[in-house]
Every structure is written in structure tokens, then in C-alpha cells.
C-alpha positions in Angstrom: -18.1 19.0 6.8 -18.5 15.5 5.4 -18.0 12.5 7.7 -15.2 10.0 6.9 -14.6 6.7 8.5 -11.0 5.6 8.2 -10.1 2.0 8.9 -6.5 0.9 9.3 -3.9 3.1 11.0 -0.6 1.5 10.0 2.4 3.2 8.5 0.4 4.8 5.7 -3.1 4.9 7.1 -2.2 6.9 10.2 -0.9 9.8 8.2 -3.8 9.6 5.7 -6.4 9.8 8.5 -4.6 12.8 9.9 -5.0 14.6 6.6 -8.8 14.4 6.9 -8.5 16.0 10.3 -6.3 18.7 8.9 -8.9 19.4 6.2 -11.6 19.8 8.8 -13.5 16.6 8.1 -15.4 14.7 10.9 -13.3 11.6 11.2 -14.1 8.3 12.9 -11.2 5.8 13.1 -10.8 2.1 13.8 -7.7 0.0 14.0 -7.0 -3.4 15.6 -4.8 -1.5 18.2 -6.3 1.6 19.7 -2.8 2.7 20.8 -2.1 3.8 17.2 -5.1 6.1 17.2 -4.4 7.9 20.5 -2.8 11.0 18.9 -5.5 11.2 16.3 -8.1 11.0 19.0 -6.3 13.9 20.8 -6.6 15.9 17.6 -10.3 15.3 17.4 -10.9 11.9 15.7 -13.7 9.8 17.1 -12.7 6.3 18.2 -15.0 3.5 16.8 -15.3 0.1 18.5 -15.5 -1.7 15.1 -15.5 -0.9 11.4 -19.3 -1.2 11.6 -19.4 1.5 14.3 -17.0 3.7 12.3 -19.2 3.6 9.2 -22.4 4.8 10.9 -23.6 7.9 9.0 -20.3 8.1 7.1 -20.3 9.8 3.7 -17.2 7.8 2.7 -15.4 4.9 4.2 -11.7 4.6 3.5 -9.7 1.5 4.2 -5.9 1.0 4.4 -5.2 -2.5 5.5 -2.7 -5.2 4.8 -4.2 -7.7 2.4 -7.3 -9.4 0.9 -8.1 -11.2 4.1 -8.0 -8.0 6.2 -9.9 -6.1 3.6 -12.7 -8.7 3.5 -12.9 -8.6 7.3 -13.2 -4.9 7.7 -15.8 -4.6 4.9 -17.9 -7.8 5.1 -17.9 -9.5 8.4 -20.8 -9.1 10.9 -19.1 -6.1 12.4 -17.7 -4.9 9.0 -18.3 -1.4 7.6 -20.8 -2.5 5.0 -23.2 -3.6 7.7 -24.1 0.0 8.6 -23.2 2.0 5.4 -26.1 3.9 3.8 -26.9 3.2 0.2 -24.9 5.5 -2.0 -22.0 5.8 0.4 -18.5 5.8 -1.1 -16.3 2.7 -0.3 -12.7 3.8 -1.1 -10.2 0.9 -1.0 -6.7 2.3 -0.6 -5.2 -1.0 0.4 -3.0 -3.0 -2.0 -5.2 -6.1 -2.6 -5.4 -8.6 -5.4 -7.1 -7.9 -8.7 -9.7 -10.6 -8.2 -10.5 -9.4 -4.7 -11.1 -5.9 -6.1 -13.6 -7.2 -8.6 -15.3 -9.4 -5.9 -15.6 -6.5 -3.5 -16.9 -4.2 -6.2 -19.6 -6.7 -7.1 -20.6 -7.4 -3.4 -20.7 -3.8 -2.3 -22.5 -2.7 -5.4 -25.2 -5.3 -4.7 -25.7 -3.5 -1.3 -26.1 -0.1 -3.0 -22.6 1.1 -2.2 -20.1 2.8 -4.5 -16.8 1.0 -4.5 -13.6 2.4 -6.1 -10.1 1.0 -5.9 -7.6 3.6 -5.0 -4.2 2.1 -4.0 -1.5 4.7 -3.4 2.2 5.2 -4.0 4.4 7.2 -1.8 6.3 6.9 1.6 4.7 7.5 5.0 6.0 11.1 5.0 4.0 11.7 1.8 0.9 10.2 3.4 1.2 12.6 6.3 1.7 15.6 4.0 -1.2 14.7 1.6 1.2 14.2 -1.3 0.5 10.6 -2.3 -0.2 9.5 -5.8 -3.6 7.8 -6.1 -4.1 5.0 -8.6 -7.8 4.9 -9.2 -10.2 2.5 -10.9 -13.7 3.9 -11.0 -16.6 5.0 -13.2 -15.9 8.6 -14.1 -19.0 9.8 -12.3 -18.1 7.9 -9.2 -14.6 9.4 -9.3 -16.0 12.9 -9.6 -18.2 12.2 -6.6 -15.2 10.9 -4.7 -12.9 13.8 -5.5 -13.5 15.8 -2.3 -12.4 12.7 -0.3 -9.3 12.1 -2.4 -8.0 15.6 -2.5 -6.9 15.7 1.1 -4.7 12.6 0.8 -3.3 12.9 -2.7 -1.5 15.5 -4.8 -1.8 13.4 -8.0 -4.7 11.3 -9.2 -4.2 8.8 -12.0 -7.4 7.4 -13.3 -6.7 4.1 -15.1 -10.3 3.2 -16.0 -12.9 1.0 -14.6 -12.9 -0.6 -11.1 -9.8 -2.9 -10.8 -7.5 -1.0 -13.1 -6.0 1.1 -10.4 -5.1 -2.2 -8.6 -3.6 -3.7 -11.7 -1.2 -0.8 -12.1 -0.3 -0.8 -8.4 0.6 -4.5 -8.6 2.7 -3.8 -11.7 4.4 -0.9 -9.9 5.2 -2.9 -6.8 6.3 -5.9 -8.8 8.8 -3.8 -10.7 10.0 -2.4 -7.4 10.5 -5.9 -6.0 12.6 -6.9 -9.0 14.7 -3.7 -8.7 15.4 -4.2 -5.0 16.2 -7.9 -5.3 18.6 -7.3 -8.2 20.1 -4.3 -6.4 20.8 -6.5 -3.4 22.5 -9.1 -5.6 24.6 -6.4 -7.3 25.7 -4.8 -4.0 26.7 -8.2 -2.7 28.7 -9.0 -5.8 30.5 -5.6 -5.5 31.3 -6.4 -1.9 32.7 -9.8 -2.6 34.7 -8.5 -5.5 36.4 -6.0 -3.1 35.2 -2.8 -4.8 35.2 0.5 -3.0 31.7 0.5 -1.7 31.5 4.3 -1.2 32.3 4.7 -4.9 29.8 2.0 -5.7 27.1 3.9 -3.8 27.8 7.1 -5.6 27.9 5.3 -9.0 24.6 3.5 -8.4 22.8 6.6 -7.3 24.0 8.8 -10.2 24.3 6.4 -13.1 22.0 5.2 -15.8 20.4 2.6 -13.6 19.5 5.1 -10.9 15.8 5.1 -10.0 14.1 6.3 -6.9 14.2 2.7 -5.6 17.9 2.3 -6.3 18.8 5.7 -4.9 16.8 5.1 -1.7 18.0 1.5 -1.1 21.6 1.4 -2.4 23.1 3.5 0.4 21.0 1.8 3.0 22.2 -1.6 1.9 25.8 -0.7 1.7 25.7 0.9 5.2 23.4 -1.9 6.5 21.1 0.9 7.9 17.6 -0.4 8.1 16.2 1.8 10.8 12.8 3.3 10.2 11.5 0.6 7.9 8.6 1.9 5.8 7.9 -1.4 3.9 8.5 -4.9 5.1 9.6 -8.1 3.4 6.3 -9.7 4.2 4.3 -6.9 2.5 6.6 -6.9 -0.5 6.1 -10.7 -0.8 2.3 -10.3 -0.6 2.2 -7.7 -3.3 4.5 -9.7 -5.5 2.4 -12.8 -5.0 -0.8 -10.9 -6.0 1.1 -9.5 -9.1 2.4 -12.8 -10.2 -1.0 -14.3 -9.9 -2.4 -11.7 -12.2 0.6 -11.9 -14.6 0.2 -15.7 -15.0 -3.4 -15.2 -16.0 -2.4 -12.8 -18.8 1.1 -13.9 -20.0 2.6 -17.2 -21.1 5.6 -16.9 -18.9 6.9 -14.4 -16.2 10.3 -15.8 -15.1 11.7 -12.5 -13.8 8.5 -11.9 -11.7 8.6 -15.4 -10.4 12.2 -15.1 -9.4 11.5 -11.9 -7.5 8.6 -13.6 -5.7 10.9 -16.5 -4.7 13.5 -14.1 -3.4 10.9 -12.3 -1.2 9.5 -15.6 -0.1 13.0 -16.4 1.3 13.2 -12.9 2.9 9.8 -13.3 4.4 10.8 -16.6 6.0 14.0 -15.1 7.3 12.6 -11.8 8.6 8.9 -11.2 7.9 8.7 -7.9 9.7 12.2 -6.7 8.5 12.9 -3.8 6.2 12.7 -4.8 2.5 16.2 -3.3 2.1 17.5 -6.2 4.2 17.3 -8.3 1.1 21.1 -7.6 0.9 21.5 -9.8 4.1 19.5 -12.6 2.5 21.5 -12.8 -0.7 24.8 -12.3 1.2 24.3 -15.3 3.4 26.4 -18.4 2.8 24.4 -21.1 1.0 
């Protein structure tokens, strides 16, 4: 079976790496904390001492890390994956990074004879573990065809938006809209509470009415109940994604006031509770000013 190096075993990456094991691939894994890899190692994954070590003889290297800085580090530092990747190896970036970073990485890795595709994902950690993510791909069609065997184990839907970078563009749009929805939902719930509405009725109406979306359905009840256990996405990560999205938007549009307002809201949430669940936005907007 092909050999995959998987780098980054956070909430999403852990389940994705497990899918390659389920599919019978030879899998080498690396993460800043080895503890997150222990169960994968018990299932047959090979622990690597660095991204460079993981990438030795890999047919594809898949990364799922937090941001531009982390991505650059695992690919391009002296012990980064690119140091030992053979020419023609697939470099599959599943991380949510900035558009410019995607273009820079594609150019740099291409100059080393590697094939870079951006493949950010949508879906919760449960979908990652079940191989049911939606993959948002930017790649040359021939490169996507070559990458297909490495994408099938982790995703049930592949949306090919065009050349390298286009998958990242859509992912940033997707996450920015999510940030706007969640921030506005928090304000709406707070208004309902202060107005003395029956909050159980509010929860039912929000989740079944015209404004119901997967985000509203998922977060409205959690906000009303103040139940933020099992966080799948943090305020800091949402702020990072919104920052990358606004940076792209400002390069393309004359004004993005709604996007900027969402970015500011998540900046406050990040300052208050960087590792907190994004649904805790309700606690930020409810605080006395």
C-alpha cells in the first residue's frame, strides 16, 4: 500500500490520520505532542521524530496544522517535510491557511519538484474520524487525479474549485460566513434573554425557522444552555480564519464592514478566552460594558 506521512494530530488531524490506517495505508505520523499519537501508534502508525523523518519515502505528505506559521514550519524548516520528500511527491495541505501562503507554498514546493495542492476541509471531528469530510480542493486536474487515492479515505465529497489557491479561497469564505452567523446569533440570543423571552421557545424557533442553518441549529441550544463541553473549534482559530478571510476580502472588495465587525468580535473573544469554545461568544456579548 502507499505510504502516507501525516503531520498534525489535533481535533481534525487525529481522525484523518486514523482513516489512512483504516484503509490499510502505511502511515507515519508526527505531532508536537507524541501523546496525541499513542493510540494511532498502537493501531500500527509509525512515530516520526520530525516532519522530515515522517516524509522519508512517503508517496504523499498530508498536513493539518493551525496556521501559516505552523504550516511553514512543518514544510520548510531544516527538519521540515520538504527536506526529504522525493521529486513528484504529493504535498497535500489540509490546514486552513491564508490565500497568499497557499500561493507561496505552491511556488516554493514546485521549485523543489513537489506537487502541492490545497485541500482544506469542512466537517466536525466526528466526520474526520468517519472519513466523511468535504474536501475543498485547488489543484491542476491532473494533480487532483493523482491525489485521488489519498483523498478518498478522508473525504466523502470533493469540490474542485480550480487552480491551487481556490480551495483555500472558498474555505475562508465559508468560515467567515460561519463567524458572522455565530457572532450575530450570540447577539440575538443575548437580546432575547434581556427581553425576558421564553428561551426554550426561542431555541425551538431558531432551529426550525427561516434563519436556521447548520451553524444556528448547532450553536443556538448550546448558547442558551451555556453548554460548551467538547469544544470542536476555538475562538482563537475562528479569529485566525476570519483574519485571513478579511485580508483576502480587502484585496478584492472596496469595503467589507460585516466581515470586519465579525473579526473584531472574535478578536475580543480571543482576548477573553483564546482556547474557549466559539459558542461562548454569547458570554462575550452578554458581559456588561
